N, C-alpha and C positions, 0 to 999 in steps of 0.2 A: 238856623231860624229857629225862632222858636214850633216845641210841634203843639201844633194846632189841634189836633183830636184831646190831650191834654187839658190844653189850658180856652178849652172853649165849651166841655164839658168836667165842670164839677163833680166827681165822685159821689156818692146817690148817699154812702155813712157818712161826708164832711159835711152835706147839702142838709142832711137833715141835723144833724148836732149844729151848723150855724142857725137854724130856723130855733131852735131850742133858744140860745140866748134871751135874758128875760129885761135886758141891761139893767141889770139892778147896781155895776158898778164897781162891786166885790174886789173885782181883775184890777184897779184901778189906785184901791187906795193898799194894795200889795204887789204893785209894780214898782222893783228896784229903776225898771224904765225910769216907768215917770216921774218919781220920788227925785228924780235930777232934773232932765228935761220941761215937768210938766207939759205933754205936747201927749195929748187924748189920741192921735192918730196911730201911737207907737203901740198903745193899749190893746187890749185882749179887745174892749166893749166897741175899740174904732178898727178897729185889722176887721172886726166880723163886721158889721155895719160894711168898711167898703170890700169886701170881700162879695156877702152881699150883692151891694151894686155894679159890682163888674159880674156875679152871675145876673144881673138882669138888665146890663149891654149899660146903665149909667158911666162905671168910668173904666177906663181904660188898662191893660196892664201897666205902664208906665206910672199910672196913676198909685199903682196897691205896690208898686214892687220893692220899693225903696225903701217906704217902709215896712215891711214885713222885714226884709235886710238887717235891720235892728234890732228885732226880737233875741231876747238872751237866750229863751229857751231851757229859763230856769227852771217852770212848768209852777209857779208858784201862783199864777190865774187858775190853770187847769186844781190843780189842787183846795183852790180857795172857790171854785165853782159851785154856787147850789142844784144850776142845771145839771153838773157831772159830765160838759163837756170838753173834750177832750182837744183845748187850746194847742197847747204844743205839738202835738201829731200835725193839727190843721196845716198849721201855719209854713211848720216841717215839711212837709208835701207840698202846699204850693209853691213855697219859695222854690224848691228841687223842678218844680213846673219849670216856673216861669223862671228858671237860668238861663241865659240866652245861648246856651253855646254846651257841646260835651265838654270841648275845650278848658272854657273857665271853669264847670262844674270838678273837673279832673286839677286843674291847680288850684282850685278854692279846696279841696280837698289834701293834697298836697300840704298845702300851711300848715291847716289844721294839725295833722296827721307831724308836723315836721317835729316836734318838741318830741314825742311816742322813741317816732325813730332816730334820735340821738341820742335819747336815752340807751333803745337796743346796742345801737354800735358801741358807747362805751363798757354798757354789762357783758359785751360777746370777752373783753380783756380779765375781766374779774375769772380769780380762778373760783372751780366748783370742787370741797371735798370728796371724793364718789364713795360711797360705801364700801364695805368689803364684802366680798359673796357672803360670809359666816355673820356679817351684822342683819339684825331686826328691822334697822332704821330706813326708810323709805313709806312710800304711802300705801293703805291701806285699800284694796280693790273689795270696793260694798257698793252696793244703790246712796251713800250719800255722796254727792258730788260737789267738786269745789272749782266755782265758775271763777278764775283767775282774770281778771282784767288785764286789759290792754297794759296801763300804765304800770300794774302791777308785776306783770312778763318784763319789759320792758327795763324796771329796779332790779328785780331781785329774781335769780335761778332757779332760786326753794325760798317758800316760807314757812313757817311752822305749818302750815296749814294745810301745804302740801306735803307734811311729812303725818300728816294724821287721815287728809283723805284724799279721795283719787278723784287726779285731772282727768278728764279723758277729753284735753285742749281742745276747749270750745274758741267758736270763734268771737272776734270783738262784739261788747253789744249790738254795734250798729248803729247809736246814736251818729259817731262821726260821719262816714254813708250819708243818713237821713239828711242831716241841716248842708252837710256839704253836696247833696246835691244829688249824689250819687244810689234812686231807688234801686236799682238791678242789685247791688253789692249788699247792700239794705236786708232785700230780699233773701238772696242767696243765704246770709249770714244767720237772719232768719229762723228759714228753714235749718238749718244743721243744728243750730243750738236749740231750736222745740224739740225733736228728735233724739237729740239726749235727753234732754225734762222731760220728757213723754217713759223713760227710761229710767229714771231715777225715783227713787222716794223722797229723797232732800236735794237738795241744790244750797250750795252757803254760797254768798255773795263774801268778798271783804271791800266793796264801791258802793256806797251809796247810788250814785247815776247809775252804776252798769244794773240794780239791778232792777231802781223805777223805769226803765229803757225799758227790759227783759217783759218785763210783768206788762207794759202795756202790749204784749204782742196780741196782737185778733187771732193768731192759730193754740192759742192758749186758753183752756177752759178752767172756770173756778178754781177745780180741783187742781190742776196742775199749778195752779199759783201760788196755793198754799203752801207748796213742796217750797216757797222762794224765801231762805231765809239770810240775815245777815249772822255774821260770823260769832256774833257776842251769845246767839239762840247754843249753838251748842257748849259754849263757856259759861253759862250762867252758872248751872250747878259748883264748878269749882271755887275751890277755897285760896282763889289769888289774893297774892302779897309783895308788895313792893322789895324788891332785892334789900340787902340789908345796906348795899353800898353802893344803891343809886341816889342820885344828887337829888330825885325829886320827892325823895322820902321828909312827908310832914309840911311838903311847899304846894302852894296854891296853884292848881289845875282846874282851865275850862274847858268847855264845850264849843264848837262852833257848830251849828245844825245844818252841811247843805240843802240846798236847795231842793234836792231831788231825795231825800228824808225825810218819808211821812214821821206824820205826827207818835201811832202808835213805836212805833221802832223808834223816834229820838227817845219816848218816856223810860224805851228799853233799855236803852246805850246808857241813859244817865243814871240810871238805879244798877246797872252794870259795874258805871265807874265810880259809881258811889261806897260799893258793895268793895272795892281790892284796898285793902288793908293797908294802911299808911297813906289812902290820899286826904288832902283837905281839897275837896271838891268848890267851887265859885261858881253859882249859874251864871252866864252871860247875859247880861243886858239886851236882848233880841238880838237873840242867840238862832233866830231863824232866819232875818239879813242876808241878802248876799252878800259875798265877799270881792265882786264883780269881775269875777275874771274869766271865769266860762268858758278854761277852755284856749280857746284861739281868741278872743270876741277881745282879750282888751290888746289886740292888735291891731284887730280893725276899727274897733271905737275905744282909743284909746280912752279920751275925752269922760265918758260914759263911764268906761270901768272903773275909773281911778275918782271921780267922783262918789262911786257908792260905794268901792275899796276903804278911803279914806273913813266913811263913816264907819266901816265897819273896824276898823282898826283905834279910832276913839272909846267903842266901845268897848276892847279889849283891854285899852291904857286901863278904861275905872280900874279893873275887875285887880289887877293888880299882880294875875296870874305870871306864875317860872315858867308855864309850859300850858301850849293852846294845840288840843287834838282834838281832828275831825277824824270823818270816813269817810272821806274823798279827795284821790290825788293832785285834782284838778285844785281845790280848794287852801288844800295845804302850800300848793307852789307861791296860790297867789295871796294868802296870809303872809307867810314868808315873805314876799317882794313886798306886797305895802307896809308890813311890820318895819322895815326896813327903810324905806324912803320917806316913815312918818318920824324918823328915827325913835322907835319904841321897839328893836327888835326885842322879840321876847323867842324860844325854841316854838317851834311846829310842827308837832307828828303827825302820822296815820296811826288812828287808833289797834290798828295790826301792828304795826312798828313797836310803838310803846304795850304791847304786850310782847309779844317774842324780847323786846332788848331789857324792860328792867322788870318785867314780876316774874315770879316764881307762884307755880299751886304745891 
């Protein structure tokens, strides 16, 4: 049975945010879902109106719940909202509150996390070279912390960032918990991560989605949020160049902007890539258009996901790029899959992996 207390009373902060909507429609023009199905019920403006209608008892939970579940949680509406409404957080909380039972919440979360669990299982059998007792190799214990994302942990026991930064073993950024309806574990992870962030002078992320999710914690103040950076920030002063034997030397490389990567970070990363010696960088048309993968979204909404993804595949094809880079593991998987399905398969790498495998300083 639904939790009546949660469903009958919208949190005051959420209610205030809903009432800030000016109905400008910028969310519609930036919504990848609307671009495919042309139904305003699934845009932020439509959902906000329906949530307000629910609050005023004009609409039932049943009339709203289905539309909320189609949301991709890409945050494009929030990042383009002139009223600064945190739509992604609102919809995730309300979707969690409307889940019919704890069992369904847990089942959905298990499905969302299944790909990561499979990667953990495969990674278990990898051999990890242990540094000798006399070796200086290993993380530096400092006030610069490495926030290693769940997929990074699942794919790699060690990355080059593990070797130069201190990894205090943060919890998951908690976005899967939030969108999966597990508010209890979302709050638990947020509490642990907040405590560690407040201890640090700088927190370095390898995933745009993790950084974006953590930056929305209301438990962090503005000074805390200034500590949150992507890893290019600590490498920007290094003179990186492609290895002599790199197959991408003087080849065309482009970059897909993940939905959760803000404009300022995107510009920094583009400049960072352009400054790597030996790279022929070509800007991707519609670089900020969604890849459509959305973690497990493609499993639950394959038609919408495929529609978005094939548009992205067409834009990538126009670049004639030999390599596509991005800074979100989910986007890496999505672009690889739909590049393959569109018969235009080109290598796609996470930027962190590219730096580690293909460059030297």
